[in-house]
N, C-alpha and C positions, 0 to 999 in steps of 0.2 A: 575655363577649359577643363580644369580638374573635375568640377562638378558635372559638366556635360559628359566627360569621358566616363565617369563613374556611373552616371545614369545609363549611358549607352551600353556599357559592359553588363550592368544589371539586367537591362532589357534583353540583351542577347542570351544571358544565362537563363532568364525566365522563359524566353521562347524555346531555348534548347530543352529545358525541363518539360515544357508543355508538349513539344514534339516527341520527346522520349516517352512521356506518359501516354500520348496518343498511340505511338507504335506498340507499346506494351499492352495497351487496351485492345488494339486490333489483334495482336498475337494471342492474347488470352481468349478473346472472343472466338477466334478461329479454332483454337485448341478445344474450347468448350463445345463448339459445333461438331468437331470431329468426335469428341467423347460421347456427345448425345447421339450422333449417328451410329457409332459403334454399339452403344447400349440398345438403340432401337433395332439394329440388325441382329444383335444377340438375342433379344427378346423374340423377334420374328422367327429366327432360326429355331429357337427353342419351341415356339408354338407349332411350327411346321413339323418338328420332330415328334411332338406329342400327337399331332394329327396322324402321323405315320404309325405311331404305336397303337392308335385307335383302330387303324385299318388292320393291323396285325391281330388285334383282339377279334375283330369281325371275321377275319380269315380263320382263326382258330375255332370260333363258334360254327362257321360254315362246315369245316372239316368234321367237327364232332357231330353235327346234325346229319351229315352225309353218312357217317359211320353208323349212326343210330337207325337211319332209314334203311340201310342195306349193309350189313356187316360182311357179306360174302363177296360183294363186287364193288369196284370203284370204276365209275363210268363218266363219260363226258356229259351225261344228262343230269348229274347231281348238282346240288346248289353251289359247291365250291368251284365248279367249272363253268357255270352258266352266267356268272355275274360279269365276266369280262373286265376290261379296264376303262369303262366309260367313266369320265370324271363325275364325281359326286360333289355337289356344292356344300361348302361349309362357310362359317363366318370369315369373310375377307379372303376367301380362297377356294380351292378345289382339292379333292382327294381322289386318287385312282389307285387301283391295285389289281394284279393278275396272279392267279395261282396256276402253276404248272406241275405236272407229275414228273418226279425224278426217276420214275420207273418206266417212263416212255422214252427212254434214251439209253445209250450204252454208258454205263458207269465205268469210267477209266480205271478206278481203283480195283475193279474186278480183274484187271490184268496182273494183279499181285497175288492172285490165288495160286497156291502151290500146284504144280502139274500133277496129274494122276500118275502115281508110281507104276501102275500097271500098263500105262500107255507108252508106246514107242516114241511119241513126240514129247519133248520137254517144254510143253506150252499148255495153254488153257483155252476154253471156249471164247473168252473175251478177247484174247489175242487174235484168234482166228477171225472173229467178227470184225475187229478193227481193221485188219488187213483187207477183208472182203469189202468193208465200207469204203476204204480209201481207193481200192481197185475199181469200184463201180461208181464213184462220184464223177459226174461229167466234168471234163475240162479242169481237172485238178492241177493248179499251177505250182507243181512241186519240183524241186531241184534234186530230190532223192527218189528212189523207187518206193513204191507203196510197201513192199516187204521190208525195206530198210527202215522206213518210218515206224511201222508197227513194231518191229524188233527193238527200235530205239526207245519206244515207250515202255516196252517190257523190261529193258535194261534199266531205265530210269527208276522203275519201281522195285526191282528185285534187290535183295540185300547183299549180293556179292558184287565183285568188280570184274567178273568174267563176261566178255562180250558175247551176246547170243547171236549167232549167225551173222547177219549184216547190220546189227545194231550199233550202239555207241555207249561207251562207258567213260570213266574219268579221263583217260588219256585223250579222248576226242575233245572234251570241253576244256581241259586244262591247257591245251595247245592253242586256244583262241586268243585273239588280241586282248579281250577282257575275260580271263579264265574264271571258271567256276566248276563246282563238282556236281555230280548227280545227287539227287535227293536220297535215293535208296529207301524211300518211305512213301506213304500214300499221298496223293494229291489233296490239297485243301481247296483248290479252285481250278476251273478250266483254264484260267489265265496262265497257270504254270506250264501248260502244254507248250506255250510259246518258247520255252527254254530248251525244248527237246529238238534234237537234230531233225531238220527237214520241215518243221512246222513254222513256216514264215507267215506273215499277216494274211496273205491271200489264201493260203491253205486253211488257216484258222477260220476265216470267214465261210469257207465251204463246209468245214466239218462240224462247226458249232451246232447246227440244227440237229445233229444226230448223237452228240455226246453230252455227258454231264459228269459231275463229281458228287458223290455222296460222302461227305467227310467222315473218316474213320470207319467206313464200311466197304467191304469187298463184294457186296451183293450184286449179283447179276440175275435179275428177275424182271422180265419185261411184261408189263401189263398190256395185254392185247386189246383191252377195252378203252385205252386212252391214247393209243397211237394215232397220230394225225395222218391223213393220206400222204402228205409230203414226207413222212418218216417211214414209208413202206420199205425203204432200202434196208432198214434194220432187220425186218423179217427175212428178207432174201439173204442177208449176210449171215444169219444164224441157222437157217434151214436149208439143207442140201436140196439142190435141183429146183428151188423155188425162185423163179425169175422175178425181176422188178415188176413187170406187168402182172404176174401172178400174185405177188404180194399186195399190189394195189387192189386187185380184185378181191382178195381176202378181206381187206379193210372195208371195201365197198359193200361186201356181203354181210358185214357185221350188223346184227340187229340194233335198232335204235337204243335199246336198253342194255346193249352189250351181250357178249357171249356168256352163257350161264355156266359153262364148264370147259375144261381143256379138251374133252372129247369132241365137243361141238366145234371148237376152234380148229382142232387138227383134222377133223373131217373135211372142213372147207379147204384147209391147207393142202391136203392130199388130192382134192378135186382139182386144185390148181397146179399139180405136179410136184409138190413137196415130197421128199423122201426121208427115210430114217428118222421119223419124228420121235420115236421112242428114245433115241439118243439125246434129244434136246428138250424133252418134256419138262425137265426141272428148271429150264431157263425161262419159262413163261408162267404167268399167273393171271388171275381175274381181278385182283385187288392190289392196292398200293398202300405203302406206309410212309413214303418219303415225298415231300412236296417242297416247292420253292415259291415264295411270295415276293413279287417285285412291286414296291409301293412308291408312289410319287405324290408328295404333298406340296401344293403351291399356296403360300400365304403372303398376301400383298404382292411385292415384287420378288419374293424369295422362293427358291425351289429346293426341296429336300428329297433325296432319293434313298431308299433303303431296300436291301435284299435280305430276306429271312428264310432260313432252311428249317423245315418243320418235320417232326416225326409223329405220326398219328397211329395209335394202336391202343386197344383195350379201352376205348371210350375216353382217352386222354390225348392231349397234344403237347409235345415237348419241343421247345425251341433249341435247335442244335447249334445255330450260328447266326450272327447278324453281320451285315456289311453295310456301311454308310457310304453313299455316293456310288455312281456308276452301276455296273451289273456284275453278277457273279456266275 
């Protein structure tokens, strides 16, 4: 019995060790598979990222070539605008990218421009334009008045803590359930507008086609050669007495190669009822320097998105900012 008991105990121990070894082997195999998959995903993500950088280089070359072809105008007929976002095949994936003009929209940072000391109004053209935009967007789902929303953006950017008209300063935001303070500095992204009083998600969806942010710049210079027909509201917001239909007619009358001069543009504007054009002539231009590239690279089953802000001037292109994932 002692011999049989010893053999039985030894067998149990051996079986236990074998089972333990099998469990450890399975666990090690599973961990190894996870590590291999992580490594594969990392390599794929890195490859997709390099593809996106390649698209960025192509965009830079397109902008440089466009500036060489015509240094006096930036139009939608140039190579940077005609490539579209049609997917381009690459090894084990696709690559697409689209360049848009950041001077074919209202730069929110322009609301930070100091008001004209000789003017009775303590505001600036961008502030007036934002109010006009909000006032004329159809079915704007806002909980605040358009004037209050425009004033709140003005307050968000200015350096003081004094509420402008019906705007909002620190006391408004600090009293909320999750308090925060105003930036009192320039926007870095249009997504920051969501923090400003009145700009709920539905309002954001309505205003995004008309606004943009040029980081670190208060420039308000609308390129009339790159405005899309659906952005005609920007013209009517900046020019006195120019209706939306009149603004649409101005864009429709634009030559295929773009307006050659401001005089040519304002002649059409006046034909459509625009007034006081001399007062706003500095707010318009025929060429652009700021652009946004949105790139998407697909490699195997991985997707990589990148947004690049570019500055093109004097035959050179500078990368101002990059954002990975989503849109800016």
